[in-house]
C-alpha positions as a Markdown table, in Angstrom:
| # | Residue | x | y | z |
|---|---|---|---|---|
| 1 | Met | 3.4 | 14.6 | -28.8 |
| 2 | Asn | 5.4 | 13.2 | -31.7 |
| 3 | Asp | 5.9 | 9.5 | -32.3 |
| 4 | Val | 9.4 | 9.5 | -30.7 |
| 5 | Gly | 8.0 | 11.3 | -27.6 |
| 6 | Ala | 5.0 | 8.9 | -27.4 |
| 7 | Lys | 7.3 | 5.9 | -27.6 |
| 8 | Ala | 9.6 | 7.3 | -24.9 |
| 9 | Ser | 6.6 | 7.9 | -22.6 |
| 10 | Glu | 5.2 | 4.5 | -23.3 |
| 11 | Ile | 8.5 | 2.8 | -22.4 |
| 12 | Ala | 8.8 | 5.0 | -19.2 |
| 13 | Met | 5.4 | 4.0 | -18.0 |
| 14 | Arg | 6.2 | 0.3 | -18.6 |
| 15 | Asp | 9.4 | 0.8 | -16.6 |
| 16 | Arg | 7.4 | 2.4 | -13.8 |
| 17 | Met | 4.9 | -0.4 | -13.7 |
| 18 | Ala | 7.8 | -2.9 | -13.6 |
| 19 | Met | 9.4 | -0.8 | -10.8 |
| 20 | Tyr | 12.5 | -0.7 | -13.0 |
| 21 | Asn | 13.5 | -4.3 | -12.5 |
| 22 | Ala | 12.8 | -7.8 | -13.8 |
| 23 | Asn | 11.4 | -9.3 | -10.6 |
| 24 | Glu | 8.2 | -11.3 | -11.4 |
| 25 | Leu | 7.0 | -10.8 | -7.8 |
| 26 | Lys | 7.5 | -7.3 | -6.4 |
| 27 | Ile | 8.1 | -7.2 | -2.6 |
| 28 | Gly | 7.4 | -4.2 | -0.5 |
| 29 | Leu | 7.2 | -3.1 | 3.1 |
| 30 | Phe | 3.8 | -1.8 | 4.3 |
| 31 | Gly | 2.8 | 0.4 | 7.2 |
| 32 | Leu | 6.3 | 1.4 | 8.3 |
| 33 | Asn | 5.4 | 5.1 | 8.8 |
| 34 | Cys | 3.1 | 4.3 | 11.8 |
| 35 | Ser | 4.0 | 3.4 | 15.4 |
| 36 | Ser | 3.5 | -0.4 | 15.8 |
| 37 | Gly | 3.4 | -0.7 | 12.1 |
| 38 | Arg | 0.5 | -3.1 | 11.4 |
| 39 | Ala | 1.1 | -5.4 | 14.4 |
| 40 | Val | -1.4 | -4.7 | 17.2 |
| 41 | Thr | 1.0 | -5.7 | 19.9 |
| 42 | Met | 2.4 | -4.5 | 23.2 |
| 43 | Val | 5.8 | -6.2 | 23.0 |
| 44 | Pro | 8.6 | -3.8 | 23.8 |
| 45 | Glu | 10.4 | -4.4 | 20.4 |
| 46 | Arg | 7.3 | -3.3 | 18.4 |
| 47 | Trp | 8.0 | -0.9 | 15.6 |
| 48 | Thr | 8.6 | 2.8 | 16.7 |
| 49 | Gly | 7.6 | 4.4 | 13.4 |
| 50 | Ser | 10.2 | 7.1 | 14.1 |
| 51 | Trp | 12.0 | 9.0 | 11.3 |
| 52 | Pro | 15.5 | 7.7 | 12.2 |
| 53 | Asp | 14.1 | 4.1 | 12.1 |
| 54 | Asn | 12.3 | 4.7 | 8.8 |
| 55 | Leu | 15.3 | 6.3 | 7.2 |
| 56 | Lys | 17.6 | 3.4 | 8.3 |
| 57 | Leu | 15.0 | 0.9 | 7.1 |
| 58 | Ala | 14.5 | 2.5 | 3.7 |
| 59 | Arg | 18.2 | 2.5 | 3.1 |
| 60 | Met | 18.5 | -1.1 | 4.2 |
| 61 | Ala | 15.6 | -2.1 | 1.9 |
| 62 | Asp | 17.0 | -0.2 | -1.0 |
| 63 | Glu | 20.4 | -1.9 | -0.7 |
| 64 | Ala | 18.8 | -5.4 | -0.3 |
| 65 | Gly | 16.6 | -5.1 | -3.4 |
| 66 | Ile | 13.2 | -4.6 | -1.8 |
| 67 | Asp | 11.0 | -3.1 | -4.5 |
| 68 | Phe | 8.7 | -0.6 | -2.8 |
| 69 | Leu | 7.6 | 1.1 | 0.5 |
| 70 | Leu | 3.9 | 1.7 | 1.1 |
| 71 | Pro | 2.7 | 3.9 | 4.0 |
| 72 | Val | -0.6 | 4.1 | 5.8 |
| 73 | Ala | -2.2 | 7.6 | 5.9 |
| 74 | Arg | -3.3 | 8.0 | 9.5 |
| 75 | Trp | -4.3 | 11.1 | 11.5 |
| 76 | Lys | -5.4 | 9.6 | 14.8 |
| 77 | Gly | -4.5 | 6.4 | 16.6 |
| 78 | Tyr | -6.8 | 3.6 | 17.6 |
| 79 | Gly | -6.2 | 4.0 | 21.3 |
| 80 | Gly | -5.8 | 0.9 | 23.5 |
| 81 | Asp | -2.8 | 0.4 | 25.8 |
| 82 | Thr | -0.3 | 1.4 | 23.1 |
| 83 | Asp | -2.4 | 4.0 | 21.2 |
| 84 | Tyr | -2.0 | 1.7 | 18.2 |
| 85 | Met | -0.9 | 3.7 | 15.1 |
| 86 | Gly | -1.1 | 6.9 | 17.3 |
| 87 | Thr | 2.2 | 8.4 | 16.1 |
| 88 | Thr | 2.5 | 8.6 | 12.3 |
| 89 | Leu | 4.5 | 10.4 | 9.7 |
| 90 | Glu | 2.6 | 12.2 | 6.9 |
| 91 | Thr | 3.1 | 10.2 | 3.8 |
| 92 | Leu | 4.0 | 12.7 | 1.1 |
| 93 | Thr | 6.7 | 14.5 | 3.1 |
| 94 | Trp | 7.8 | 11.1 | 4.3 |
| 95 | Ala | 8.1 | 9.8 | 0.8 |
| 96 | Ser | 10.0 | 12.9 | -0.4 |
| 97 | Gly | 12.5 | 12.5 | 2.4 |
| 98 | Leu | 13.0 | 8.8 | 1.7 |
| 99 | Leu | 13.3 | 9.3 | -2.1 |
| 100 | Ala | 16.1 | 11.8 | -1.5 |
| 101 | Ala | 17.9 | 9.3 | 0.6 |
| 102 | Thr | 17.6 | 6.2 | -1.6 |
| 103 | Lys | 18.6 | 5.2 | -5.2 |
| 104 | Arg | 16.3 | 2.6 | -6.7 |
| 105 | Ile | 13.3 | 1.8 | -4.5 |
| 106 | Ile | 9.8 | 3.0 | -5.3 |
| 107 | Val | 8.2 | 5.0 | -2.5 |
| 108 | Phe | 4.4 | 5.6 | -2.4 |
| 109 | Gly | 2.5 | 8.4 | -0.8 |
| 110 | Thr | -1.0 | 7.4 | 0.5 |
| 111 | Val | -3.6 | 10.2 | 0.1 |
| 112 | His | -7.2 | 10.5 | 1.2 |
| 113 | Ala | -8.9 | 12.1 | -1.8 |
| 114 | Pro | -11.4 | 14.2 | 0.1 |
| 115 | Leu | -8.8 | 15.9 | 2.3 |
| 116 | Phe | -6.5 | 17.3 | -0.4 |
| 117 | Asn | -7.1 | 20.0 | -2.9 |
| 118 | Pro | -6.2 | 18.3 | -6.2 |
| 119 | Ile | -3.9 | 21.1 | -7.5 |
| 120 | Ile | -1.9 | 21.2 | -4.3 |
| 121 | Ala | -1.8 | 17.4 | -4.3 |
| 122 | Ala | -0.7 | 17.2 | -8.0 |
| 123 | Lys | 2.2 | 19.6 | -7.2 |
| 124 | Glu | 3.2 | 17.6 | -4.1 |
| 125 | Phe | 3.2 | 14.4 | -6.2 |
| 126 | Val | 5.3 | 16.0 | -8.9 |
| 127 | Thr | 7.8 | 17.4 | -6.5 |
| 128 | Ala | 8.3 | 14.0 | -4.9 |
| 129 | Asp | 8.5 | 12.4 | -8.3 |
| 130 | His | 11.3 | 14.8 | -9.3 |
| 131 | Ile | 13.1 | 14.2 | -6.0 |
| 132 | Gly | 13.0 | 10.4 | -6.7 |
| 133 | Gln | 13.7 | 10.8 | -10.5 |
| 134 | Gly | 10.5 | 8.9 | -11.4 |
| 135 | Arg | 10.3 | 6.6 | -8.3 |
| 136 | Phe | 7.2 | 8.1 | -6.6 |
| 137 | Gly | 4.0 | 6.2 | -6.6 |
| 138 | Leu | 0.5 | 7.3 | -5.5 |
| 139 | Asn | -1.9 | 5.1 | -3.4 |
| 140 | Ile | -5.3 | 6.8 | -3.4 |
| 141 | Val | -7.9 | 6.2 | -0.7 |
| 142 | Val | -11.5 | 7.3 | -1.1 |
| 143 | Gly | -13.1 | 6.7 | 2.3 |
| 144 | Trp | -11.7 | 6.4 | 5.9 |
| 145 | Asn | -12.5 | 6.6 | 9.6 |
| 146 | Glu | -15.2 | 9.2 | 10.3 |
| 147 | Asp | -13.5 | 10.6 | 13.4 |
| 148 | Glu | -10.3 | 11.2 | 11.4 |
| 149 | Phe | -12.2 | 13.1 | 8.7 |
| 150 | Gln | -13.8 | 15.2 | 11.4 |
| 151 | Met | -10.4 | 16.5 | 12.4 |
| 152 | Phe | -10.5 | 18.3 | 9.0 |
| 153 | Gly | -14.1 | 19.4 | 9.2 |
| 154 | Val | -14.9 | 17.0 | 6.4 |
| 155 | Thr | -18.0 | 14.8 | 6.3 |
| 156 | Gln | -17.8 | 11.6 | 4.2 |
| 157 | Arg | -20.2 | 11.5 | 1.3 |
| 158 | Glu | -22.5 | 8.6 | 0.6 |
| 159 | His | -20.6 | 5.6 | -0.7 |
| 160 | Glu | -21.2 | 6.0 | -4.4 |
| 161 | Gln | -20.7 | 9.7 | -4.3 |
| 162 | Arg | -17.3 | 9.3 | -2.6 |
| 163 | Tyr | -16.1 | 7.6 | -5.8 |
| 164 | Glu | -17.7 | 10.3 | -8.0 |
| 165 | Tyr | -15.8 | 12.9 | -6.0 |
| 166 | Ala | -12.5 | 10.9 | -6.1 |
| 167 | Gln | -12.9 | 10.5 | -9.9 |
| 168 | Glu | -13.1 | 14.3 | -10.4 |
| 169 | Gly | -10.1 | 14.8 | -8.0 |
| 170 | Leu | -8.0 | 12.3 | -9.9 |
| 171 | Asp | -9.0 | 13.6 | -13.3 |
| 172 | Ala | -7.9 | 17.1 | -12.1 |
| 173 | Val | -4.6 | 15.7 | -10.9 |
| 174 | Lys | -4.0 | 13.9 | -14.2 |
| 175 | Met | -4.8 | 17.1 | -16.1 |
| 176 | Ala | -2.2 | 18.9 | -14.0 |
| 177 | Trp | 0.3 | 16.1 | -15.0 |
| 178 | Gly | -0.7 | 16.3 | -18.7 |
| 179 | Pro | 0.6 | 18.3 | -21.6 |
| 180 | Gln | -1.4 | 21.5 | -20.9 |
| 181 | Asp | 0.3 | 24.1 | -18.8 |
| 182 | Asp | -2.9 | 26.0 | -18.3 |
| 183 | Phe | -6.5 | 24.7 | -18.0 |
| 184 | Asp | -9.9 | 25.1 | -16.3 |
| 185 | Phe | -11.7 | 22.2 | -14.6 |
| 186 | Asn | -15.5 | 22.3 | -14.3 |
| 187 | Gly | -16.8 | 19.3 | -12.5 |
| 188 | Gln | -19.8 | 18.6 | -10.3 |
| 189 | Phe | -17.8 | 18.9 | -7.1 |
| 190 | Ile | -14.5 | 20.5 | -8.1 |
| 191 | Lys | -14.3 | 23.7 | -10.1 |
| 192 | Leu | -10.9 | 25.2 | -10.9 |
| 193 | Lys | -10.1 | 28.3 | -13.0 |
| 194 | Gly | -6.9 | 29.2 | -14.8 |
| 195 | Val | -4.8 | 26.4 | -13.4 |
| 196 | Arg | -1.1 | 26.6 | -14.0 |
| 197 | Ala | 0.7 | 23.3 | -13.7 |
| 198 | Lys | 4.4 | 23.1 | -14.1 |
| 199 | Pro | 6.6 | 21.1 | -13.9 |
| 200 | Lys | 5.2 | 17.8 | -15.2 |
| 201 | Pro | 6.1 | 14.4 | -13.7 |
| 202 | His | 9.7 | 13.2 | -14.2 |
| 203 | Gly | 10.6 | 11.6 | -17.5 |
| 204 | Gly | 7.5 | 12.3 | -19.6 |
| 205 | Ser | 5.2 | 9.7 | -18.0 |
| 206 | Arg | 3.4 | 9.7 | -14.6 |
| 207 | Pro | 3.6 | 8.1 | -11.2 |
| 208 | Leu | 2.2 | 4.6 | -10.6 |
| 209 | Ile | -1.3 | 4.7 | -9.1 |
| 210 | Met | -2.6 | 2.1 | -6.7 |
| 211 | Asn | -6.0 | 1.6 | -5.0 |
| 212 | Ala | -7.6 | -1.0 | -2.8 |
| 213 | Gly | -11.3 | -0.5 | -3.2 |
| 214 | Ala | -13.2 | -3.4 | -1.7 |
| 215 | Ser | -16.8 | -2.8 | -3.0 |
| 216 | Gln | -17.8 | -3.3 | -6.6 |
| 217 | Thr | -17.8 | 0.5 | -7.0 |
| 218 | Gly | -14.3 | 0.7 | -5.5 |
| 219 | Arg | -13.1 | -2.1 | -7.6 |
| 220 | Ser | -14.4 | -0.5 | -10.8 |
| 221 | Phe | -12.8 | 2.8 | -9.8 |
| 222 | Ala | -9.4 | 1.1 | -9.4 |
| 223 | Ile | -9.8 | -0.8 | -12.7 |
| 224 | Arg | -10.6 | 2.4 | -14.6 |
| 225 | Asn | -7.9 | 4.6 | -13.1 |
| 226 | Cys | -5.1 | 2.7 | -11.6 |
| 227 | Asp | -2.1 | 0.6 | -12.5 |
| 228 | Ala | -2.3 | -1.7 | -9.5 |
| 229 | Phe | -5.2 | -3.0 | -7.5 |
| 230 | Phe | -4.9 | -4.4 | -4.0 |
| 231 | Thr | -6.9 | -7.5 | -3.2 |
| 232 | Asn | -7.1 | -9.8 | -0.2 |
| 233 | Ala | -5.2 | -13.0 | -1.0 |
| 234 | Ser | -6.8 | -16.2 | 0.2 |
| 235 | Arg | -5.0 | -18.1 | 3.0 |
| 236 | Thr | -6.3 | -21.5 | 1.9 |
| 237 | Ser | -6.7 | -21.6 | -1.9 |
| 238 | Met | -4.2 | -20.5 | -4.6 |
| 239 | Glu | -6.9 | -21.5 | -7.1 |
| 240 | Asp | -9.1 | -18.8 | -5.6 |
| 241 | Asn | -6.3 | -16.3 | -5.7 |
| 242 | Ala | -5.7 | -17.1 | -9.4 |
| 243 | Ala | -9.4 | -16.7 | -10.1 |
| 244 | Arg | -9.5 | -13.3 | -8.4 |
| 245 | Val | -6.5 | -12.0 | -10.3 |
| 246 | Lys | -7.8 | -13.2 | -13.6 |
| 247 | Ala | -11.2 | -11.6 | -13.0 |
| 248 | Ala | -9.6 | -8.2 | -12.2 |
| 249 | Lys | -7.3 | -8.3 | -15.1 |
| 250 | Asp | -10.0 | -9.4 | -17.5 |
| 251 | Glu | -12.3 | -6.6 | -16.3 |
| 252 | Ala | -9.4 | -4.1 | -16.9 |
| 253 | Arg | -8.8 | -5.4 | -20.4 |
| 254 | Ala | -12.5 | -5.0 | -21.2 |
| 255 | His | -11.8 | -1.3 | -20.5 |
| 256 | Gly | -8.7 | -1.3 | -22.7 |
| 257 | Arg | -6.3 | -1.3 | -19.8 |
| 258 | Glu | -3.6 | -3.5 | -18.3 |
| 259 | Leu | -3.8 | -3.9 | -14.5 |
| 260 | Asp | -1.4 | -5.5 | -12.0 |
| 261 | Val | -2.9 | -7.1 | -8.9 |
| 262 | Tyr | -1.1 | -6.9 | -5.5 |
| 263 | Gly | -1.8 | -8.4 | -2.1 |
| 264 | Val | -0.9 | -7.4 | 1.5 |
| 265 | Gly | 0.3 | -9.6 | 4.3 |
| 266 | Val | 2.2 | -10.1 | 7.6 |
| 267 | Val | 5.4 | -12.1 | 7.9 |
| 268 | Thr | 6.9 | -13.9 | 10.9 |
| 269 | Cys | 10.0 | -15.7 | 9.6 |
| 270 | Arg | 12.4 | -17.6 | 11.8 |
| 271 | Arg | 15.0 | -20.3 | 11.3 |
| 272 | Thr | 12.5 | -23.0 | 12.2 |
| 273 | Gln | 8.7 | -23.4 | 11.9 |
| 274 | Lys | 8.6 | -23.9 | 15.7 |
| 275 | Glu | 10.5 | -20.6 | 16.4 |
| 276 | Ala | 8.2 | -18.7 | 14.0 |
| 277 | Glu | 5.0 | -20.0 | 15.6 |
| 278 | Glu | 6.3 | -19.4 | 19.1 |
| 279 | Tyr | 7.2 | -15.8 | 18.3 |
| 280 | Tyr | 3.9 | -15.2 | 16.5 |
| 281 | Arg | 2.0 | -16.5 | 19.5 |
| 282 | Tyr | 4.1 | -14.5 | 22.0 |
| 283 | Ala | 3.8 | -11.2 | 20.0 |
| 284 | Leu | 0.2 | -11.3 | 18.7 |
| 285 | Met | -1.7 | -13.6 | 21.0 |
| 286 | Glu | -0.1 | -13.4 | 24.5 |
| 287 | Asn | 0.9 | -9.7 | 24.1 |
| 288 | Gly | -1.7 | -8.4 | 21.7 |
| 289 | Asp | -3.2 | -4.9 | 22.4 |
| 290 | Trp | -6.7 | -6.3 | 22.6 |
| 291 | Ser | -8.1 | -3.0 | 23.9 |
| 292 | Ala | -6.9 | -1.4 | 20.6 |
| 293 | Val | -8.6 | -4.2 | 18.6 |
| 294 | Asp | -11.8 | -3.6 | 20.5 |
| 295 | Gly | -11.6 | 0.1 | 19.6 |
| 296 | Ile | -11.0 | -0.8 | 15.9 |
| 297 | Leu | -14.1 | -3.0 | 15.9 |
| 298 | Ala | -16.2 | -0.4 | 17.7 |
| 299 | Lys | -15.4 | 2.1 | 14.9 |
| 300 | Lys | -16.8 | -0.5 | 12.4 |
| 301 | Asn | -19.9 | -1.2 | 14.6 |
| 302 | Ile | -18.7 | -4.8 | 15.1 |
| 303 | Ser | -19.8 | -6.2 | 18.4 |
| 304 | Val | -21.4 | -9.3 | 19.9 |
| 305 | Ala | -24.8 | -7.5 | 19.6 |
| 306 | Thr | -24.4 | -6.6 | 15.9 |
| 307 | Val | -22.7 | -9.8 | 14.5 |
| 308 | Gly | -23.1 | -12.5 | 17.1 |
| 309 | Glu | -20.5 | -14.0 | 19.4 |
| 310 | Asp | -18.8 | -16.4 | 17.0 |
| 311 | Glu | -18.4 | -13.8 | 14.2 |
| 312 | Phe | -17.2 | -11.2 | 16.8 |
| 313 | Arg | -14.5 | -13.6 | 18.0 |
| 314 | Arg | -13.4 | -14.3 | 14.5 |
| 315 | Gln | -13.2 | -10.6 | 13.6 |
| 316 | Arg | -11.3 | -9.9 | 16.9 |
| 317 | Gln | -8.8 | -12.6 | 16.1 |
| 318 | Gly | -8.4 | -11.3 | 12.5 |
| 319 | Tyr | -7.7 | -7.7 | 13.5 |
| 320 | Ile | -5.0 | -8.7 | 16.0 |
| 321 | Asn | -3.2 | -10.4 | 13.1 |
| 322 | Gly | -1.5 | -7.3 | 11.7 |
| 323 | Met | -4.6 | -5.5 | 10.6 |
| 324 | Gly | -5.5 | -7.8 | 7.8 |
| 325 | Gly | -3.9 | -9.5 | 4.9 |
| 326 | Leu | -2.3 | -12.9 | 4.4 |
| 327 | Ile | -0.7 | -14.2 | 7.6 |
| 328 | Met | 2.6 | -16.0 | 6.8 |
| 329 | Val | 4.3 | -17.7 | 9.7 |
| 330 | Gly | 7.2 | -20.1 | 9.1 |
| 331 | Asp | 10.8 | -20.9 | 8.3 |
| 332 | Pro | 12.4 | -19.5 | 5.1 |
| 333 | Asp | 11.3 | -22.5 | 3.0 |
| 334 | Gln | 7.7 | -22.1 | 4.0 |
| 335 | Ile | 7.6 | -18.3 | 3.5 |
| 336 | Ala | 9.4 | -18.6 | 0.1 |
| 337 | Gln | 7.0 | -21.3 | -1.0 |
| 338 | Thr | 3.9 | -19.2 | -0.1 |
| 339 | Leu | 5.3 | -16.2 | -1.9 |
| 340 | Ala | 6.2 | -18.3 | -5.0 |
| 341 | Asp | 2.7 | -19.7 | -5.0 |
| 342 | Leu | 1.2 | -16.2 | -4.9 |
| 343 | Ser | 3.3 | -15.2 | -7.9 |
| 344 | Arg | 2.2 | -18.3 | -9.8 |
| 345 | Ala | -1.4 | -17.4 | -9.0 |
| 346 | Gly | -0.8 | -14.2 | -10.8 |
| 347 | Leu | -0.1 | -11.7 | -8.1 |
| 348 | Arg | 2.3 | -9.0 | -9.3 |
| 349 | Gly | 3.5 | -8.2 | -5.8 |
| 350 | Ile | 2.8 | -8.1 | -2.1 |
| 351 | Gly | 3.4 | -5.5 | 0.6 |
| 352 | Phe | 3.8 | -6.9 | 4.1 |
| 353 | Ser | 4.8 | -5.9 | 7.6 |
| 354 | Phe | 6.9 | -7.3 | 10.5 |
| 355 | Val | 6.6 | -6.7 | 14.2 |
| 356 | Asn | 10.0 | -4.9 | 14.0 |
| 357 | Tyr | 11.0 | -4.3 | 10.4 |
| 358 | Leu | 14.7 | -3.4 | 11.1 |
| 359 | Gln | 15.3 | -6.5 | 13.2 |
| 360 | Glu | 13.5 | -8.9 | 10.9 |
| 361 | Leu | 14.2 | -7.7 | 7.4 |
| 362 | Pro | 17.9 | -8.8 | 7.2 |
| 363 | Phe | 17.0 | -12.4 | 7.9 |
| 364 | Phe | 14.2 | -12.3 | 5.4 |
| 365 | Cys | 16.5 | -10.8 | 2.7 |
| 366 | Asp | 19.4 | -13.3 | 3.5 |
| 367 | Glu | 17.2 | -16.4 | 3.5 |
| 368 | Val | 13.9 | -15.9 | 1.6 |
| 369 | Leu | 15.0 | -13.7 | -1.3 |
| 370 | Pro | 17.7 | -16.2 | -2.5 |
| 371 | Arg | 15.1 | -19.0 | -2.4 |
| 372 | Leu | 12.8 | -16.9 | -4.6 |
| 373 | Glu | 15.6 | -16.2 | -7.0 |
| 374 | Arg | 16.2 | -20.0 | -7.3 |
| 375 | Val | 12.6 | -20.7 | -8.2 |
| 376 | Gly | 12.6 | -17.9 | -10.8 |
| 377 | Val | 10.1 | -15.3 | -9.3 |
| 378 | Arg | 12.9 | -12.9 | -8.4 |
| 379 | Ala | 15.7 | -11.8 | -10.7 |
| 380 | Lys | 19.2 | -12.7 | -9.6 |
| 381 | Arg | 21.1 | -9.7 | -8.1 |
């Protein structure tokens, strides 16, 4: 590639990492392709996850200035009274449809590396990227629930080997995205002969890549390969959040890379703190799908017998709270303050969920986003 071409590609990748805007804190919606979203609740207004609702929400979010949409790749629900997350839309076809229907928002596809042939996957990613004219992003997942992998006849590898396999798969995808039209790939797990890979990603760069590896091996995988790393933000200490972000970014720089750090969360925002707390209690405490939570814990071998009664109760309470992440319950001032603090701690963005995205997003955009503009963490629209 000549200097001009290299410069254009470099600028395009910076634009992708910035999600084509000047917002210091990127805000996204997480889990909207799944029934109930990420709220383990039985309330009748819980999220449907249907295509019409996803399409309407994507257009609403695009118009309001939300930065990205991030799906959860699911193949089987968790059961319970609602069959929590039991009805889901496949994430790459979902992303392609939403990219065709929107103008500026980034839409991610979430992919379990062991379930996709890397050449088919690379072609699917490129197709979505062309549909969105450079607005497709990839969220790569290495391990998952064993019973869902069994649906595909796939057995999960030992933990360290999962990441070795995923590394080969991602290397093959990046080769298909790269300048060679034809190549062979001869890895330990993946062997490909005479690969033909055209077209390339839109605009001469490549899609954003995200990962949320929790172990040290997973974290190292993300830091080596990805543009964005998901971490669990602390609910009590912004100093701790700042330290986590700095550690991840310093480790990436030691590998000669720049890395953005993102978080996930759950938002209940109402006109007053009292209203927010009352709705949160109603939806997730009084009407939680506790049988689904118990099913989730059973998959993880978390029970009174394995972890003790106190820890089991703590875990049970945690999983009813929107399947993890930072819980934000309050009025617009409170929610905006928390998000601004996360930005000042170094987080590049956060993807969060609501009980009902369509019903709750307009109030969030009308009340919280202007507050974030006034304190300088969101660009004025």
